[in-house]
Backbone as CSV, one residue per row, in Angstrom:
resi,resn,N_x,N_y,N_z,CA_x,CA_y,CA_z,C_x,C_y,C_z
1,UNK,0.812,-1.192,0.000,0.000,0.000,0.000,0.860,1.263,0.000
2,UNK,1.923,1.267,0.784,2.746,2.466,0.916,3.470,2.784,-0.392
3,UNK,3.685,1.750,-1.255,4.347,1.978,-2.529,3.465,2.810,-3.456
4,UNK,2.153,2.655,-3.334,1.222,3.355,-4.224,1.005,4.797,-3.817
5,UNK,1.249,5.148,-2.565,1.029,6.510,-2.106,2.145,7.413,-2.610
6,UNK,1.773,8.668,-2.892,2.728,9.634,-3.415,3.155,10.566,-2.277
7,UNK,4.412,10.899,-2.248,4.900,11.776,-1.179,4.358,13.193,-1.397
8,UNK,4.269,13.940,-0.332,3.691,15.289,-0.420,4.571,16.212,-1.269
9,UNK,5.898,16.043,-1.200,6.779,16.904,-2.007,6.560,16.618,-3.496
10,UNK,6.377,15.337,-3.830,6.113,14.979,-5.233,4.776,15.575,-5.679
11,UNK,3.758,15.501,-4.798,2.450,16.080,-5.126,2.578,17.572,-5.398
12,UNK,3.273,18.290,-4.534,3.422,19.731,-4.708,4.199,20.053,-5.977
13,UNK,5.223,19.247,-6.290,6.000,19.457,-7.501,5.117,19.283,-8.743
14,UNK,4.329,18.176,-8.757,3.430,17.934,-9.901,2.367,19.024,-10.007
15,UNK,1.853,19.481,-8.873,0.835,20.524,-8.880,1.407,21.817,-9.446
16,UNK,2.611,22.165,-9.053,3.225,23.395,-9.567,3.496,23.274,-11.072
17,UNK,3.892,22.076,-11.530,4.090,21.876,-12.969,2.781,22.056,-13.737
18,UNK,1.720,21.463,-13.213,0.413,21.585,-13.873,-0.049,23.035,-13.913
19,UNK,0.148,23.765,-12.825,-0.257,25.166,-12.791,0.557,26.005,-13.776
20,UNK,1.857,25.729,-13.889,2.686,26.502,-14.823,2.280,26.209,-16.272
21,UNK,1.961,24.944,-16.570,1.510,24.591,-17.919,0.171,25.273,-18.220
22,UNK,-0.759,25.244,-17.238,-2.059,25.877,-17.431,-1.908,27.382,-17.623
23,UNK,-0.990,28.007,-16.889,-0.758,29.445,-17.020,-0.249,29.769,-18.428
24,UNK,0.664,28.943,-18.927,1.177,29.136,-20.286,0.074,29.003,-21.327
25,UNK,-0.801,28.023,-21.144,-1.909,27.820,-22.091,-2.858,29.016,-22.065
26,UNK,-3.160,29.536,-20.859,-4.051,30.698,-20.755,-3.440,31.930,-21.418
27,UNK,-2.157,32.154,-21.203,-1.487,33.297,-21.836,-1.520,33.168,-23.355
28,UNK,-1.304,31.955,-23.860,-1.344,31.733,-25.301,-2.747,31.998,-25.848
29,UNK,-3.801,31.575,-25.101,-5.176,31.818,-25.541,-5.474,33.310,-25.606
30,UNK,-4.996,34.068,-24.617,-5.203,35.522,-24.612,-4.531,36.144,-25.836
31,UNK,-3.295,35.730,-26.153,-2.596,36.258,-27.322,-3.337,35.896,-28.606
32,UNK,-3.794,34.654,-28.700,-4.521,34.225,-29.901,-5.809,35.028,-30.080
33,UNK,-6.512,35.284,-28.949,-7.746,36.063,-29.017,-7.477,37.487,-29.509
34,UNK,-6.406,38.070,-29.035,-6.063,39.445,-29.442,-5.703,39.493,-30.929
35,UNK,-4.960,38.483,-31.405,-4.600,38.424,-32.821,-5.858,38.259,-33.670
36,UNK,-6.762,37.385,-33.219,-8.013,37.152,-33.948,-8.854,38.431,-33.982
37,UNK,-8.869,39.171,-32.871,-9.634,40.413,-32.805,-9.063,41.444,-33.788
38,UNK,-7.745,41.555,-33.808,-7.101,42.498,-34.725,-7.387,42.126,-36.189
39,UNK,-7.338,40.814,-36.482,-7.604,40.369,-37.852,-9.043,40.688,-38.249
40,UNK,-10.003,40.403,-37.346,-11.406,40.647,-37.641,-11.682,42.138,-37.833
41,UNK,-11.113,42.950,-36.956,-11.317,44.396,-37.083,-10.708,44.921,-38.383
42,UNK,-9.577,44.357,-38.796,-8.955,44.777,-40.050,-9.818,44.418,-41.244
43,UNK,-10.472,43.226,-41.210,-11.316,42.816,-42.327,-12.632,43.594,-42.349
44,UNK,-13.223,43.778,-41.170,-14.563,44.357,-41.098,-14.544,45.878,-41.194
45,UNK,-13.699,46.513,-40.442,-13.677,47.980,-40.394,-12.498,48.508,-41.215
46,UNK,-12.846,49.214,-42.259,-11.797,49.819,-43.055,-11.270,51.055,-42.307
47,UNK,-10.023,51.405,-42.573,-9.485,52.592,-41.893,-10.306,53.832,-42.264
48,UNK,-10.544,54.672,-41.267,-11.380,55.849,-41.454,-10.609,56.920,-42.230
49,UNK,-11.203,57.317,-43.312,-10.597,58.411,-44.087,-11.562,59.598,-43.998
50,UNK,-11.115,60.621,-43.350,-11.972,61.793,-43.155,-11.816,62.698,-44.372
51,UNK,-12.933,62.903,-45.057,-12.864,63.803,-46.226,-12.697,65.271,-45.784
52,UNK,-12.197,66.031,-46.681,-11.906,67.433,-46.335,-13.112,68.345,-46.554
53,UNK,-14.025,68.005,-47.431,-15.154,68.892,-47.726,-16.346,68.631,-46.813
54,UNK,-17.180,69.683,-46.644,-18.356,69.592,-45.778,-19.369,68.612,-46.371
55,UNK,-19.548,68.673,-47.666,-20.494,67.765,-48.334,-20.079,66.312,-48.126
56,UNK,-18.830,66.010,-48.238,-18.330,64.642,-48.059,-18.496,64.203,-46.608
57,UNK,-18.272,65.126,-45.647,-18.463,64.800,-44.233,-19.930,64.481,-43.941
58,UNK,-20.837,65.260,-44.527,-22.266,65.004,-44.319,-22.664,63.641,-44.899
59,UNK,-22.126,63.316,-46.045,-22.410,62.015,-46.666,-21.882,60.872,-45.793
60,UNK,-20.687,61.044,-45.227,-20.106,60.040,-44.336,-20.975,59.856,-43.078
61,UNK,-21.458,60.990,-42.517,-22.321,60.919,-41.331,-23.622,60.186,-41.653
62,UNK,-24.218,60.459,-42.807,-25.451,59.767,-43.201,-25.215,58.258,-43.320
63,UNK,-24.103,57.927,-43.942,-23.768,56.502,-44.111,-23.568,55.817,-42.761
64,UNK,-22.863,56.488,-41.847,-22.641,55.934,-40.509,-23.966,55.791,-39.746
65,UNK,-24.840,56.772,-39.847,-26.147,56.710,-39.190,-26.981,55.545,-39.738
66,UNK,-26.896,55.374,-41.037,-27.641,54.257,-41.654,-27.127,52.916,-41.127
67,UNK,-25.800,52.748,-41.041,-25.225,51.510,-40.515,-25.612,51.303,-39.047
68,UNK,-25.617,52.389,-38.276,-26.000,52.307,-36.865,-27.459,51.862,-36.751
69,UNK,-28.329,52.420,-37.597,-29.747,52.039,-37.570,-29.927,50.558,-37.896
70,UNK,-29.209,50.077,-38.897,-29.328,48.665,-39.295,-28.875,47.748,-38.163
71,UNK,-27.732,48.044,-37.569,-27.241,47.194,-36.477,-28.148,47.286,-35.252
72,UNK,-28.731,48.483,-35.009,-29.635,48.647,-33.872,-30.908,47.820,-34.083
73,UNK,-31.414,47.802,-35.312,-32.598,46.981,-35.625,-32.294,45.497,-35.416
74,UNK,-31.135,45.061,-35.882,-30.738,43.660,-35.700,-30.619,43.318,-34.213
75,UNK,-29.999,44.229,-33.447,-29.848,44.011,-32.015,-31.210,43.922,-31.336
76,UNK,-32.136,44.804,-31.725,-33.478,44.802,-31.135,-34.212,43.492,-31.462
77,UNK,-34.124,43.069,-32.735,-34.783,41.814,-33.132,-34.233,40.630,-32.345
78,UNK,-32.912,40.560,-32.238,-32.299,39.460,-31.490,-32.673,39.515,-30.019
79,UNK,-32.732,40.729,-29.454,-33.101,40.879,-28.048,-34.543,40.407,-27.821
80,UNK,-35.434,40.741,-28.746,-36.829,40.300,-28.621,-36.930,38.772,-28.720
81,UNK,-36.170,38.179,-29.628,-36.173,36.722,-29.751,-35.684,36.071,-28.454
82,UNK,-34.623,36.618,-27.898,-34.059,36.072,-26.657,-35.066,36.213,-25.516
83,UNK,-35.699,37.383,-25.406,-36.688,37.592,-24.349,-37.878,36.649,-24.502
84,UNK,-38.327,36.467,-25.743,-39.455,35.563,-25.996,-39.079,34.129,-25.617
85,UNK,-37.883,33.716,-26.001,-37.431,32.360,-25.667,-37.289,32.195,-24.154
86,UNK,-36.756,33.212,-23.488,-36.599,33.149,-22.032,-37.962,33.048,-21.359
87,UNK,-38.949,33.788,-21.862,-40.303,33.742,-21.306,-40.914,32.353,-21.505
88,UNK,-40.737,31.776,-22.700,-41.253,30.428,-22.963,-40.598,29.400,-22.050
89,UNK,-39.299,29.513,-21.862,-38.575,28.586,-20.986,-39.091,28.716,-19.559
90,UNK,-39.310,29.940,-19.112,-39.819,30.163,-17.760,-41.220,29.555,-17.595
91,UNK,-42.086,29.753,-18.616,-43.431,29.173,-18.558,-43.380,27.649,-18.515
92,UNK,-42.510,27.057,-19.329,-42.382,25.599,-19.336,-41.852,25.082,-18.000
93,UNK,-40.904,25.812,-17.410,-40.396,25.406,-16.094,-41.497,25.457,-15.044
94,UNK,-42.326,26.485,-15.113,-43.446,26.600,-14.166,-44.412,25.442,-14.357
95,UNK,-44.699,25.102,-15.622,-45.594,23.971,-15.893,-45.020,22.669,-15.351
96,UNK,-43.720,22.475,-15.552,-43.073,21.254,-15.060,-43.163,21.186,-13.541
97,UNK,-42.911,22.298,-12.880,-42.981,22.324,-11.415,-44.402,22.047,-10.948
98,UNK,-45.387,22.647,-11.643,-46.791,22.390,-11.290,-47.138,20.923,-11.449
99,UNK,-46.706,20.339,-12.560,-47.021,18.927,-12.798,-46.361,18.034,-11.769
100,UNK,-45.147,18.358,-11.396,-44.465,17.549,-10.382,-45.187,17.649,-9.047
101,UNK,-45.678,18.854,-8.731,-46.323,19.065,-7.443,-47.716,18.472,-7.372
102,UNK,-48.456,18.490,-8.476,-49.845,18.055,-8.458,-49.997,16.559,-8.275
103,UNK,-49.205,15.819,-8.976,-49.450,14.391,-9.076,-48.528,13.578,-8.183
104,UNK,-48.453,13.932,-6.925,-47.694,13.089,-6.007,-48.490,11.835,-5.767
105,UNK,-47.831,10.707,-5.835,-48.526,9.448,-5.614,-48.735,9.260,-4.116
106,UNK,-49.970,9.161,-3.691,-50.203,8.974,-2.256,-49.907,7.537,-1.856
107,UNK,-49.585,7.368,-0.591,-49.404,6.007,-0.101,-50.786,5.407,0.076
108,UNK,-50.998,4.287,-0.539,-52.314,3.667,-0.526,-52.472,2.810,0.721
109,UNK,-53.653,2.914,1.316,-53.951,2.122,2.492,-55.093,1.191,2.157
110,UNK,-55.110,0.070,2.811,-56.183,-0.882,2.594,-57.380,-0.436,3.426
111,UNK,-58.502,-0.223,2.760,-59.696,0.256,3.434,-60.797,-0.755,3.215
112,UNK,-61.437,-1.135,4.296,-62.566,-2.059,4.173,-63.848,-1.243,4.265
113,UNK,-64.589,-1.281,3.191,-65.860,-0.566,3.154,-66.904,-1.458,2.528
114,UNK,-68.083,-1.339,3.007,-69.177,-2.071,2.370,-69.595,-1.283,1.136
115,UNK,-70.402,-1.922,0.310,-70.863,-1.254,-0.904,-71.709,-0.044,-0.539
116,UNK,-72.503,-0.151,0.504,-73.338,0.972,0.919,-72.486,2.147,1.383
117,UNK,-71.469,1.847,2.185,-70.596,2.911,2.681,-69.836,3.570,1.538
118,UNK,-69.440,2.780,0.548,-68.716,3.320,-0.592,-69.624,4.249,-1.397
119,UNK,-70.866,3.824,-1.637,-71.798,4.673,-2.377,-72.113,5.938,-1.594
120,UNK,-72.239,5.813,-0.293,-72.518,6.983,0.522,-71.345,7.956,0.473
121,UNK,-70.121,7.440,0.454,-68.943,8.302,0.367,-68.878,8.982,-0.993
122,UNK,-69.255,8.256,-2.041,-69.195,8.823,-3.392,-70.330,9.812,-3.639
123,UNK,-71.540,9.440,-3.258,-72.705,10.261,-3.578,-73.016,11.303,-2.510
124,UNK,-72.468,11.154,-1.336,-72.728,12.096,-0.262,-73.773,11.543,0.685
125,UNK,-73.978,12.249,1.780,-74.887,11.741,2.815,-76.344,11.942,2.437
126,UNK,-76.642,12.793,1.454,-78.029,13.044,1.059,-78.660,11.813,0.435
127,UNK,-77.902,11.118,-0.395,-78.425,9.947,-1.093,-78.190,8.717,-0.237
128,UNK,-79.269,8.143,0.212,-79.137,6.909,0.985,-79.579,5.770,0.091
129,UNK,-78.629,5.181,-0.559,-78.898,4.092,-1.486,-78.307,2.836,-0.893
130,UNK,-79.121,1.826,-0.793,-78.581,0.551,-0.337,-78.677,-0.420,-1.493
131,UNK,-77.599,-1.004,-1.796,-77.556,-1.951,-2.905,-77.211,-3.317,-2.370
132,UNK,-78.000,-4.256,-2.748,-77.648,-5.625,-2.437,-77.072,-6.205,-3.711
133,UNK,-75.774,-6.246,-3.779,-75.125,-6.674,-5.016,-75.359,-8.152,-5.290
134,UNK,-75.562,-8.930,-4.262,-75.790,-10.359,-4.467,-77.145,-10.625,-5.113
135,UNK,-78.104,-9.729,-4.875,-79.428,-9.917,-5.461,-79.381,-9.770,-6.975
136,UNK,-78.401,-8.981,-7.467,-78.308,-8.753,-8.903,-77.603,-9.884,-9.639
137,UNK,-77.006,-10.797,-8.893,-76.291,-11.886,-9.548,-77.277,-12.883,-10.127
138,UNK,-76.912,-13.499,-11.227,-77.770,-14.499,-11.857,-77.659,-15.817,-11.102
139,UNK,-78.754,-16.495,-11.039,-78.752,-17.825,-10.439,-78.365,-18.820,-11.525
140,UNK,-77.349,-19.581,-11.276,-76.878,-20.546,-12.260,-77.063,-21.929,-11.666
141,UNK,-77.780,-22.751,-12.412,-77.978,-24.129,-11.955,-76.823,-24.960,-12.475
142,UNK,-76.302,-25.781,-11.620,-75.155,-26.591,-11.984,-75.657,-27.849,-12.680
143,UNK,-75.247,-28.043,-13.891,-75.625,-29.219,-14.651,-74.490,-30.227,-14.563
144,UNK,-74.840,-31.425,-14.244,-73.841,-32.472,-14.132,-73.745,-33.151,-15.486
145,UNK,-72.580,-33.110,-16.065,-72.369,-33.736,-17.368,-71.989,-35.193,-17.172
146,UNK,-72.308,-35.977,-18.169,-72.019,-37.405,-18.081,-70.516,-37.661,-18.049
147,UNK,-69.737,-36.861,-18.790,-68.288,-37.051,-18.811,-67.695,-36.807,-17.434
148,UNK,-68.172,-35.751,-16.773,-67.677,-35.451,-15.431,-68.002,-36.586,-14.474
149,UNK,-69.198,-37.184,-14.658,-69.617,-38.282,-13.789,-68.661,-39.463,-13.956
150,UNK,-68.344,-39.747,-15.218,-67.444,-40.873,-15.488,-66.057,-40.604,-14.903
151,UNK,-65.571,-39.366,-15.041,-64.245,-39.043,-14.512,-64.227,-39.167,-13.000
152,UNK,-65.318,-38.747,-12.344,-65.378,-38.859,-10.891,-65.439,-40.320,-10.472
153,UNK,-66.113,-41.131,-11.273,-66.245,-42.549,-10.937,-64.916,-43.269,-11.065
154,UNK,-64.072,-42.848,-12.042,-62.809,-43.540,-12.260,-61.938,-43.415,-11.019
155,UNK,-61.710,-42.204,-10.534,-61.013,-41.952,-9.277,-59.770,-42.802,-9.083
156,UNK,-59.764,-43.608,-8.012,-58.616,-44.417,-7.634,-58.691,-45.756,-8.349
157,UNK,-57.625,-46.247,-8.917,-57.645,-47.485,-9.708,-57.894,-48.709,-8.826
158,UNK,-57.508,-48.632,-7.524,-57.723,-49.776,-6.644,-59.204,-49.999,-6.409
159,UNK,-59.929,-48.936,-6.217,-61.374,-49.058,-6.034,-62.007,-49.624,-7.286
160,UNK,-61.508,-49.163,-8.429,-62.045,-49.619,-9.706,-61.843,-51.125,-9.846
161,UNK,-60.700,-51.618,-9.431,-60.418,-53.055,-9.535,-61.332,-53.834,-8.606
162,UNK,-61.510,-53.307,-7.384,-62.399,-54.003,-6.434,-63.837,-54.003,-6.928
163,UNK,-64.258,-52.921,-7.572,-65.623,-52.866,-8.098,-65.845,-53.905,-9.179
164,UNK,-64.819,-54.184,-9.954,-64.942,-55.136,-11.051,-64.537,-56.544,-10.639
165,UNK,-64.484,-56.779,-9.365,-64.038,-58.087,-8.886,-64.985,-59.193,-9.327
166,UNK,-66.244,-58.900,-9.383,-67.201,-59.940,-9.756,-67.244,-60.198,-11.235
167,UNK,-66.696,-59.339,-12.031,-66.825,-59.474,-13.485,-65.647,-60.250,-14.034
168,UNK,-65.877,-61.426,-14.438,-64.883,-62.286,-15.101,-63.617,-62.472,-14.274
169,UNK,-63.660,-62.246,-12.997,-62.528,-62.506,-12.123,-61.327,-61.637,-12.410
170,UNK,-61.532,-60.400,-12.709,-60.398,-59.504,-13.001,-59.552,-59.287,-11.759
171,UNK,-60.177,-59.262,-10.599,-59.424,-59.074,-9.367,-58.461,-60.232,-9.164
172,UNK,-58.898,-61.409,-9.470,-58.033,-62.580,-9.330,-56.876,-62.475,-10.291
173,UNK,-57.117,-61.910,-11.476,-56.069,-61.781,-12.477,-54.968,-60.833,-11.950
174,UNK,-55.382,-59.733,-11.342,-54.395,-58.786,-10.789,-53.646,-59.414,-9.619
175,UNK,-54.365,-60.163,-8.778,-53.713,-60.781,-7.612,-52.714,-61.844,-8.040
176,UNK,-52.995,-62.507,-9.108,-52.110,-63.573,-9.599,-50.803,-62.977,-10.093
177,UNK,-50.853,-61.828,-10.718,-49.628,-61.177,-11.248,-48.750,-60.679,-10.103
178,UNK,-49.353,-60.220,-9.040,-48.593,-59.659,-7.922,-48.003,-60.711,-7.067
Protein backbone atom coordinates (compact mmCIF):
# COMPACT_ATOMS: atom_id res chain seq x y z
CA UNK A 1 0.00 0.00 0.00
CA UNK A 2 2.75 2.47 0.92
CA UNK A 3 4.35 1.98 -2.53
CA UNK A 4 1.22 3.36 -4.22
CA UNK A 5 1.03 6.51 -2.11
CA UNK A 6 2.73 9.63 -3.42
CA UNK A 7 4.90 11.78 -1.18
CA UNK A 8 3.69 15.29 -0.42
CA UNK A 9 6.78 16.90 -2.01
CA UNK A 10 6.11 14.98 -5.23
CA UNK A 11 2.45 16.08 -5.13
CA UNK A 12 3.42 19.73 -4.71
CA UNK A 13 6.00 19.46 -7.50
CA UNK A 14 3.43 17.93 -9.90
CA UNK A 15 0.84 20.52 -8.88
CA UNK A 16 3.23 23.40 -9.57
CA UNK A 17 4.09 21.88 -12.97
CA UNK A 18 0.41 21.58 -13.87
CA UNK A 19 -0.26 25.17 -12.79
CA UNK A 20 2.69 26.50 -14.82
CA UNK A 21 1.51 24.59 -17.92
CA UNK A 22 -2.06 25.88 -17.43
CA UNK A 23 -0.76 29.45 -17.02
CA UNK A 24 1.18 29.14 -20.29
CA UNK A 25 -1.91 27.82 -22.09
CA UNK A 26 -4.05 30.70 -20.75
CA UNK A 27 -1.49 33.30 -21.84
CA UNK A 28 -1.34 31.73 -25.30
CA UNK A 29 -5.18 31.82 -25.54
CA UNK A 30 -5.20 35.52 -24.61
CA UNK A 31 -2.60 36.26 -27.32
CA UNK A 32 -4.52 34.23 -29.90
CA UNK A 33 -7.75 36.06 -29.02
CA UNK A 34 -6.06 39.44 -29.44
CA UNK A 35 -4.60 38.42 -32.82
CA UNK A 36 -8.01 37.15 -33.95
CA UNK A 37 -9.63 40.41 -32.81
CA UNK A 38 -7.10 42.50 -34.72
CA UNK A 39 -7.60 40.37 -37.85
CA UNK A 40 -11.41 40.65 -37.64
CA UNK A 41 -11.32 44.40 -37.08
CA UNK A 42 -8.96 44.78 -40.05
CA UNK A 43 -11.32 42.82 -42.33
CA UNK A 44 -14.56 44.36 -41.10
CA UNK A 45 -13.68 47.98 -40.39
CA UNK A 46 -11.80 49.82 -43.05
CA UNK A 47 -9.48 52.59 -41.89
CA UNK A 48 -11.38 55.85 -41.45
CA UNK A 49 -10.60 58.41 -44.09
CA UNK A 50 -11.97 61.79 -43.15
CA UNK A 51 -12.86 63.80 -46.23
CA UNK A 52 -11.91 67.43 -46.33
CA UNK A 53 -15.15 68.89 -47.73
CA UNK A 54 -18.36 69.59 -45.78
CA UNK A 55 -20.49 67.77 -48.33
CA UNK A 56 -18.33 64.64 -48.06
CA UNK A 57 -18.46 64.80 -44.23
CA UNK A 58 -22.27 65.00 -44.32
CA UNK A 59 -22.41 62.02 -46.67
CA UNK A 60 -20.11 60.04 -44.34
CA UNK A 61 -22.32 60.92 -41.33
CA UNK A 62 -25.45 59.77 -43.20
CA UNK A 63 -23.77 56.50 -44.11
CA UNK A 64 -22.64 55.93 -40.51
CA UNK A 65 -26.15 56.71 -39.19
CA UNK A 66 -27.64 54.26 -41.65
CA UNK A 67 -25.23 51.51 -40.51
CA UNK A 68 -26.00 52.31 -36.86
CA UNK A 69 -29.75 52.04 -37.57
CA UNK A 70 -29.33 48.67 -39.29
CA UNK A 71 -27.24 47.19 -36.48
CA UNK A 72 -29.63 48.65 -33.87
CA UNK A 73 -32.60 46.98 -35.63
CA UNK A 74 -30.74 43.66 -35.70
CA UNK A 75 -29.85 44.01 -32.01
CA UNK A 76 -33.48 44.80 -31.14
CA UNK A 77 -34.78 41.81 -33.13
CA UNK A 78 -32.30 39.46 -31.49
CA UNK A 79 -33.10 40.88 -28.05
CA UNK A 80 -36.83 40.30 -28.62
CA UNK A 81 -36.17 36.72 -29.75
CA UNK A 82 -34.06 36.07 -26.66
CA UNK A 83 -36.69 37.59 -24.35
CA UNK A 84 -39.46 35.56 -26.00
CA UNK A 85 -37.43 32.36 -25.67
CA UNK A 86 -36.60 33.15 -22.03
CA UNK A 87 -40.30 33.74 -21.31
CA UNK A 88 -41.25 30.43 -22.96
CA UNK A 89 -38.57 28.59 -20.99
CA UNK A 90 -39.82 30.16 -17.76
CA UNK A 91 -43.43 29.17 -18.56
CA UNK A 92 -42.38 25.60 -19.34
CA UNK A 93 -40.40 25.41 -16.09
CA UNK A 94 -43.45 26.60 -14.17
CA UNK A 95 -45.59 23.97 -15.89
CA UNK A 96 -43.07 21.25 -15.06
CA UNK A 97 -42.98 22.32 -11.42
CA UNK A 98 -46.79 22.39 -11.29
CA UNK A 99 -47.02 18.93 -12.80
CA UNK A 100 -44.46 17.55 -10.38
CA UNK A 101 -46.32 19.07 -7.44
CA UNK A 102 -49.84 18.05 -8.46
CA UNK A 103 -49.45 14.39 -9.08
CA UNK A 104 -47.69 13.09 -6.01
CA UNK A 105 -48.53 9.45 -5.61
CA UNK A 106 -50.20 8.97 -2.26
CA UNK A 107 -49.40 6.01 -0.10
CA UNK A 108 -52.31 3.67 -0.53
CA UNK A 109 -53.95 2.12 2.49
CA UNK A 110 -56.18 -0.88 2.59
CA UNK A 111 -59.70 0.26 3.43
CA UNK A 112 -62.57 -2.06 4.17
CA UNK A 113 -65.86 -0.57 3.15
CA UNK A 114 -69.18 -2.07 2.37
CA UNK A 115 -70.86 -1.25 -0.90
CA UNK A 116 -73.34 0.97 0.92
CA UNK A 117 -70.60 2.91 2.68
CA UNK A 118 -68.72 3.32 -0.59
CA UNK A 119 -71.80 4.67 -2.38
CA UNK A 120 -72.52 6.98 0.52
CA UNK A 121 -68.94 8.30 0.37
CA UNK A 122 -69.19 8.82 -3.39
CA UNK A 123 -72.70 10.26 -3.58
CA UNK A 124 -72.73 12.10 -0.26
CA UNK A 125 -74.89 11.74 2.82
CA UNK A 126 -78.03 13.04 1.06
CA UNK A 127 -78.42 9.95 -1.09
CA UNK A 128 -79.14 6.91 0.99
CA UNK A 129 -78.90 4.09 -1.49
CA UNK A 130 -78.58 0.55 -0.34
CA UNK A 131 -77.56 -1.95 -2.91
CA UNK A 132 -77.65 -5.62 -2.44
CA UNK A 133 -75.12 -6.67 -5.02
CA UNK A 134 -75.79 -10.36 -4.47
CA UNK A 135 -79.43 -9.92 -5.46
CA UNK A 136 -78.31 -8.75 -8.90
CA UNK A 137 -76.29 -11.89 -9.55
CA UNK A 138 -77.77 -14.50 -11.86
CA UNK A 139 -78.75 -17.82 -10.44
CA UNK A 140 -76.88 -20.55 -12.26
CA UNK A 141 -77.98 -24.13 -11.96
CA UNK A 142 -75.16 -26.59 -11.98
CA UNK A 143 -75.62 -29.22 -14.65
CA UNK A 144 -73.84 -32.47 -14.13
CA UNK A 145 -72.37 -33.74 -17.37
CA UNK A 146 -72.02 -37.41 -18.08
CA UNK A 147 -68.29 -37.05 -18.81
CA UNK A 148 -67.68 -35.45 -15.43
CA UNK A 149 -69.62 -38.28 -13.79
CA UNK A 150 -67.44 -40.87 -15.49
CA UNK A 151 -64.25 -39.04 -14.51
CA UNK A 152 -65.38 -38.86 -10.89
CA UNK A 153 -66.24 -42.55 -10.94
CA UNK A 154 -62.81 -43.54 -12.26
CA UNK A 155 -61.01 -41.95 -9.28
CA UNK A 156 -58.62 -44.42 -7.63
CA UNK A 157 -57.64 -47.49 -9.71
CA UNK A 158 -57.72 -49.78 -6.64
CA UNK A 159 -61.37 -49.06 -6.03
CA UNK A 160 -62.05 -49.62 -9.71
CA UNK A 161 -60.42 -53.05 -9.53
CA UNK A 162 -62.40 -54.00 -6.43
CA UNK A 163 -65.62 -52.87 -8.10
CA UNK A 164 -64.94 -55.14 -11.05
CA UNK A 165 -64.04 -58.09 -8.89
CA UNK A 166 -67.20 -59.94 -9.76
CA UNK A 167 -66.83 -59.47 -13.49
CA UNK A 168 -64.88 -62.29 -15.10
CA UNK A 169 -62.53 -62.51 -12.12
CA UNK A 170 -60.40 -59.50 -13.00
CA UNK A 171 -59.42 -59.07 -9.37
CA UNK A 172 -58.03 -62.58 -9.33
CA UNK A 173 -56.07 -61.78 -12.48
CA UNK A 174 -54.40 -58.79 -10.79
CA UNK A 175 -53.71 -60.78 -7.61
CA UNK A 176 -52.11 -63.57 -9.60
CA UNK A 177 -49.63 -61.18 -11.25
CA UNK A 178 -48.59 -59.66 -7.92
